N, C-alpha and C positions, 0 to 999 in steps of 0.2 A: 503494499499500500504506500503509495506517493504522501509528500508534506499537502496539508492543507494550504492554502491559499487566502491568506486574511488580508483585507484590504483597512485602512484607518482612513476615514474621510474629514478632514476638518476644514472647515470653511474660513475662508482667509477675512480677518477684519469684519468677522458675520456683522454685528450691529453698525458699524460704521458704513457696512458695504451697501445693506438693506437701506439705510437711510439717503444713502446716495441715487439709489433706484427711484425714488421718489421725488429727490430734490438734485437734480444733473447739477446743478451749478455748485454743490457740494465737493464734486469729482476734483474741482482745479484748486483748490484751498485746504491749508491743512485742517483737520475737522476732527473733531470726535465727539461721541456718544457720552455724556456725563450726569451723574445724579445730581439731586438740587442741591446748591450752594446755600441756598436760603432754610432748608430742612437739613442743613449738615450732614448731608449725604454728596459732597462735591468732590467725587471721586471719577477718574477717568473708565469708563467701563470697555471703550473700544474706540480706535484712531484707526485713519485711514493712511497709507503708505507715507503721504507728505508728511502729516505730523509725527511719524516714526522715524522719518527721516531726521525732523528736530529735533529729537529725544524724547518726545512724550512717549511715555510708557503706561500701560494697564495697570490700574489699583494706582495711579500718582492722584494726589491732591490736583484740583482742577488750577489752584493758585500754583503751584509747582508747573503744572504744565505751560500755564500761561508765560511763566517768566523764561521757560525754555524757548517756547514759538509764541511772540507777543500777537499774533495773526490769528491765532487758533479761534476756528469758529466751534462754539459748542451748541451740541443740541443734545436733547430732552431724549430719554429712551420710550420707545414705543414697543411693548414687550409682547402686544397683541399681534402686531406685525411679524415680530421676529418668530413665534411662535406659529403663524401660518406659513412662513417662508420654510421654516426648519420640517413642518408637516409634509409640504410639496417636495421639498428634496429627500425626504426619507422615501416618498412616493416614487420617485425616480430612481432611486437604489432598489425597491422592492422588483423593479423592470428587470434585474440582473441577478437577482437570489432573494428565497425568501427567510434567509437567514441575517438579518439585520438588527444589530442590538445599539440603538441608541444610546450614546454614552453622557451627551448634556444636548442643549439646545443645538450647538453647531458642530457636534462630533457624532461620529458613528462607525462602529466595525460592522465589516459585510465578510460573512464567509462566501466565497465565491468558486470552492472547490468543484462543486455540483455544475457550475456554469461554465466551465473551461470550454468542453465540447460544443456548447452554443455559442460564445461571444469571442472566444481566443483566451491567451494569455492573463494573467492578471494583470500585466501592465497595459496590457488592450483593453481589458475592462475599464480600469481605473480612467485610462484616457478616453473612452468613450462616456465614463459618467461625468469626467471634467466637464466634454465637450458638453452634452445636455445641459448641464445645470448651467453652464454660462449662455448658450442658447435660450433657454427658456425661463431662466429666472434672472439671469445679468449678473451672477455671481460667479466668483472663482473660489475653487478649491485646493488645498493640496492633501495628495492621498500617497500613504505609504504601502506599500505591497509584500507581506512577508508571510514566512510560514508559522508564525505565533502572531500575538495580540501586540507583544512588548517592541519586537521589532518595527511592525506597522505602523505604531505611533512614533516610534524613532523616525521612520521614514517619512511619515506625514512633517515632521518637524525640522527635519534635514534640510529642505529646500522650499521656501515659500518667497512671494506666492505663488501659485497657479502653477504646481509641478506636480510630475508624480516620481516618486522616488523607490526603487527596487532593493530591497535588501534580503539576499538571499544566503544559503548555507554557507557558500562561495565567496562571498566576497564582503560580509560582516564584519570580519576583521581589520579592512581594509578603509571603512566609511569612520 
């Protein structure tokens, strides 16, 4: 019996990316989804790539983020939108396997072992899923492909954003 083929799908900058689908003008400025400063929940929940390049980090206070990035545009979270997007994206995953295990609102593990004969290699499936999510939802994700959950998760974190990384028994020591 061969190895299992596990994917870890991690939506890139999920909350910020969803906000940009509704407000495209936010794509061209450093932006972050933040909790309410007036209610003392003023932390960065997610940021786009421009804010990240300026040094903004998730879980930073808003005032710290603004000190690093004075032009930072802060928007409030819209959890209902994020839940909707998460459910729709998990439906896309289910086109490739019924073995989908959501880990959080923006991450899921997929066991695609039984799907290889239908859709190609683990990398092929990951790339097909990434293309479908981009085309249908306007979002990018990073996917790790491996023989277990731990290495699949490491793969999804290895190259971001919008990438597929394969960690096999042959290459895991080199990465």
